[in-house]
C-alpha positions as a Markdown table, in Angstrom:
| # | Residue | x | y | z |
|---|---|---|---|---|
| 1 | Unk | -15.9 | 122.5 | 70.3 |
| 2 | Unk | -17.6 | 119.5 | 71.9 |
| 3 | Unk | -14.3 | 118.4 | 73.4 |
| 4 | Unk | -14.1 | 121.7 | 75.4 |
| 5 | Unk | -17.6 | 121.3 | 76.7 |
| 6 | Unk | -16.8 | 117.9 | 77.9 |
| 7 | Unk | -13.6 | 119.0 | 79.6 |
| 8 | Unk | -15.4 | 121.9 | 81.3 |
| 9 | Unk | -18.2 | 119.6 | 82.5 |
| 10 | Unk | -15.7 | 117.0 | 83.9 |
| 11 | Unk | -13.7 | 119.8 | 85.6 |
| 12 | Unk | -16.8 | 121.1 | 87.2 |
| 13 | Unk | -17.8 | 117.7 | 88.5 |
| 14 | Unk | -14.3 | 117.1 | 89.9 |
| 15 | Unk | -14.2 | 120.6 | 91.5 |
| 16 | Unk | -17.6 | 120.0 | 93.0 |
| 17 | Unk | -16.6 | 116.7 | 94.5 |
| 18 | Unk | -13.3 | 118.1 | 95.9 |
| 19 | Unk | -14.9 | 121.4 | 97.2 |
| 20 | Unk | -15.5 | 120.2 | 100.9 |
| 21 | Unk | -11.8 | 119.2 | 101.1 |
| 22 | Unk | -10.6 | 122.3 | 99.4 |
| 23 | Unk | -12.7 | 124.5 | 101.7 |
| 24 | Unk | -10.6 | 123.3 | 104.6 |
| 25 | Unk | -7.6 | 124.8 | 102.7 |
| 26 | Unk | -9.3 | 128.1 | 102.2 |
| 27 | Unk | -10.3 | 127.6 | 98.6 |
| 28 | Unk | -13.9 | 128.9 | 98.0 |
| 29 | Unk | -13.7 | 131.4 | 100.8 |
| 30 | Unk | -11.5 | 134.0 | 99.1 |
| 31 | Unk | -12.7 | 137.6 | 98.4 |
| 32 | Unk | -14.4 | 137.3 | 95.1 |
| 33 | Unk | -16.0 | 133.9 | 95.7 |
| 34 | Unk | -19.8 | 134.1 | 95.8 |
| 35 | Unk | -22.0 | 131.9 | 97.9 |
| 36 | Unk | -25.8 | 132.0 | 98.0 |
| 37 | Unk | -28.8 | 130.0 | 99.0 |
| 38 | Unk | -31.6 | 129.4 | 96.6 |
| 39 | Unk | -34.6 | 127.2 | 97.3 |
| 40 | Unk | -32.9 | 125.8 | 100.3 |
| 41 | Unk | -29.8 | 124.7 | 98.5 |
| 42 | Unk | -26.3 | 126.3 | 98.8 |
| 43 | Unk | -24.6 | 127.4 | 95.6 |
| 44 | Unk | -21.0 | 128.4 | 95.3 |
| 45 | Unk | -19.3 | 130.3 | 92.5 |
| 46 | Unk | -15.6 | 130.4 | 93.3 |
| 47 | Unk | -14.4 | 133.1 | 90.8 |
| 48 | Unk | -11.3 | 134.1 | 92.7 |
| 49 | Unk | -10.4 | 130.6 | 93.7 |
| 50 | Unk | -10.6 | 129.5 | 90.1 |
| 51 | Unk | -8.3 | 132.3 | 89.0 |
| 52 | Unk | -5.8 | 131.4 | 91.7 |
| 53 | Unk | -5.8 | 127.7 | 90.9 |
| 54 | Unk | -5.4 | 128.5 | 87.1 |
| 55 | Unk | -2.4 | 130.7 | 87.9 |
| 56 | Unk | -0.8 | 128.0 | 90.0 |
| 57 | Unk | -1.3 | 125.3 | 87.3 |
| 58 | Unk | 0.0 | 127.8 | 84.7 |
| 59 | Unk | 3.2 | 128.4 | 86.7 |
| 60 | Unk | 3.7 | 124.7 | 87.3 |
| 61 | Unk | 3.3 | 124.0 | 83.5 |
| 62 | Unk | 5.8 | 126.7 | 82.6 |
| 63 | Unk | 8.5 | 125.3 | 84.8 |
| 64 | Unk | 8.0 | 121.6 | 83.9 |
Protein backbone atom coordinates (compact mmCIF):
# COMPACT_ATOMS: atom_id res chain seq x y z
CA UNK A 1 0.00 0.00 0.00
CA UNK A 2 2.76 2.43 0.88
CA UNK A 3 4.37 1.73 -2.50
CA UNK A 4 1.32 3.04 -4.35
CA UNK A 5 1.23 6.17 -2.22
CA UNK A 6 4.86 6.85 -3.06
CA UNK A 7 4.27 6.19 -6.79
CA UNK A 8 1.28 8.55 -6.88
CA UNK A 9 3.22 11.22 -4.97
CA UNK A 10 6.19 11.00 -7.35
CA UNK A 11 3.87 11.05 -10.38
CA UNK A 12 2.17 14.21 -9.09
CA UNK A 13 5.53 15.90 -8.58
CA UNK A 14 6.68 14.97 -12.09
CA UNK A 15 3.38 16.06 -13.64
CA UNK A 16 3.49 19.37 -11.76
CA UNK A 17 7.03 20.01 -12.95
CA UNK A 18 6.14 19.21 -16.57
CA UNK A 19 2.81 21.08 -16.56
CA UNK A 20 4.12 24.35 -18.11
CA UNK A 21 5.66 22.39 -20.99
CA UNK A 22 2.60 20.18 -21.40
CA UNK A 23 0.25 23.20 -21.46
CA UNK A 24 1.93 24.29 -24.69
CA UNK A 25 0.81 20.95 -26.18
CA UNK A 26 -2.77 21.45 -24.95
CA UNK A 27 -2.65 19.14 -21.94
CA UNK A 28 -4.41 20.80 -19.02
CA UNK A 29 -6.76 22.80 -21.23
CA UNK A 30 -9.10 20.04 -22.33
CA UNK A 31 -12.80 20.10 -21.47
CA UNK A 32 -13.02 18.42 -18.09
CA UNK A 33 -9.86 19.99 -16.71
CA UNK A 34 -10.54 22.29 -13.77
CA UNK A 35 -8.54 25.43 -12.96
CA UNK A 36 -9.25 27.75 -10.10
CA UNK A 37 -7.56 30.41 -8.01
CA UNK A 38 -7.60 30.15 -4.23
CA UNK A 39 -5.83 32.60 -1.93
CA UNK A 40 -3.96 34.09 -4.89
CA UNK A 41 -2.57 30.77 -6.09
CA UNK A 42 -3.59 28.95 -9.27
CA UNK A 43 -4.62 25.30 -8.87
CA UNK A 44 -5.13 22.88 -11.73
CA UNK A 45 -6.98 19.55 -11.62
CA UNK A 46 -6.43 17.95 -15.04
CA UNK A 47 -9.04 15.16 -14.95
CA UNK A 48 -9.55 14.80 -18.71
CA UNK A 49 -5.83 15.15 -19.47
CA UNK A 50 -5.00 12.43 -16.96
CA UNK A 51 -7.48 10.05 -18.56
CA UNK A 52 -6.09 10.84 -22.03
CA UNK A 53 -2.49 10.28 -20.94
CA UNK A 54 -3.48 7.02 -19.20
CA UNK A 55 -5.14 5.73 -22.36
CA UNK A 56 -2.09 6.59 -24.46
CA UNK A 57 0.25 4.81 -22.00
CA UNK A 58 -2.11 1.82 -21.91
CA UNK A 59 -2.13 1.55 -25.71
CA UNK A 60 1.65 1.84 -25.88
CA UNK A 61 1.97 -0.86 -23.20
CA UNK A 62 -0.38 -3.20 -25.07
CA UNK A 63 1.57 -3.01 -28.32
CA UNK A 64 5.05 -3.36 -26.83
